[in-house]
C-alpha positions, 0 to 999 in steps of 0.5 A: 584238213591236211593234204586235202584242204586245196581240193576245189570241191572240198574247199567250196563245201567247207566254205558253204557249210561255214556260211550256213553255220555262221548265218545261224550264229548271227541270228541268235539274238544274243551277242554273248551266245553268238560269241560263245558259239563262234568260240566253241566252233572255231578250230577242229578238223571239219572231218564230217563235212569232208566225208559229206563232200566226198560222198556227194562226189561219188554220185552222178547228180547235182544238189543245192542242199549239200551245204545244208546237210553238212551244216546240220551234221556239224551243228548236231556234232557241236550240240553233242559236245556241249552236252558231253562236256557237261556229262564228262565234266570236261574242262578244256578242248583245243587249248580253250575252256569248254562251254560248261567251264566257261559259262556254266552247266545250265547255259551249256545244256541250253546252248546244246539244245539250241544247236540241236534245234538249229540242226533239225530246222536245217534238215526239215527246211532244206532236205528231202523227207527221207533224209530228215527221217534218217537224221531223226532216227540217228539222233534217237539212236545216239541219245539211247546210246548215251543213256546206256553209257551213263548206266554203265558208268563205274561198272567193272563188269562191262563187256566188250559187246556192251562197249561196242554196242554203245559206240556203234549207236553213238559215234558210228551212226553219225559217221554213217550218216555223214558218209551216206548223206552226200550220195543220198542227195546225188544218187538213187543207187541204193547199193552205193548208199549202203556201201557208203553208210557201211564205210562211215560206220566202220570209220566211226568205230575206228575213230571212237576206238582211237578217241577212247584210247586217247581219253583213257587217262587224261594225260594227252593234251586236250584229252578227257579222263575216262577212267577218272569219270568212270567210263571204262572203254575197250583198253580197260575192258581188255586189261580186266579180261586179260589180267589174272585175279591178283592183278585185277585187285591192283588194277581197281586200286590204281583206278580208284586212286588215279595219280601219276604213279598209278597211271604208269602202273596201269600203262605197264600192265597194259603193255605186259598184257599186249593191250596196245597191240590189241587196240591197234589190231582192232582199229586197223580191222575196222579201217580195213573194213571201211576201205573195203567198202570203197571198192564198190566205186569205180575209179576213172573220173577225176572227182570220184578219184579225189573223193576216194583218195580223201576217204582212204586218206582219212582212214590212214590219218586215223591209223597214224594217230592210233600209233602216235598215242600208243607210242606216247603210252609206251614212252610213259610206261618206261618212265621211273615211278619216282619221276615227278608229274608232268604236264599233258603230252602232245602226240602231234 
């Protein structure tokens, strides 16, 4: 959590969220399942509880339900990882085996289902009905988006609009929920709720753009390999749009035989056609839009000041990560084709 981890209200929420999550882990009835859940949950940035907590600080009322809402979102996010790892055939995350690699596809899918049920149970038991409906609507949108994403797998004609529709209804809606659920529980100001939802949406778009940039070729530590799995994200879409016809033939050949040399070819083409600059500009556009939504909230109270600082700081962290990834790719593009394959690169 970097510079934010010592903020009292954030420490308290993360602690309470973890307590709720681990209580669910402890009641699984299976020692093996409990250990798997703890293993896959450990690590991570706890980004969504940070956003939930900051959102709550911008309201004026107290709530006892915040940790349950935060835990439900974390459990749902973890469930989506169990399922995504199967769909994407991901083998490692945070320097450990993914669940589908560790226990197999069937158990990974079933564990994801268990977590999804747990997250819904928390919402239904502890949160107001309108928040539960919002949560269920979000789940439905995300599942529809995943179905659309799978339909477009290996589709060379995917458009940027189709791509943005997918990430808007897959990642951005979850961030919008995390960013608005806190203030939904601590305020009746509908305008404030809309601003926080819009903040989360824009942050989610930027976050997914960075994630897809990182996962582009599977050359950065703990990243997926979107190209090898047939998922053409914005960098690839932009390259196909920008490149002349003769280059497009080469691009398809490089992707279909994605060895070390062809990865470097692709990175060189992306640099030639300014794809990395385009990505940074897109990411920054959405981060600027996110920060603009925060201007609705008046500063002056210490808890609101710290909450706004956390939210603006998260935007800055996303921006910094994007620039680190681009520097890594630029460095790779400068390498000679004859160099031997190297292990995945760290960007931290």
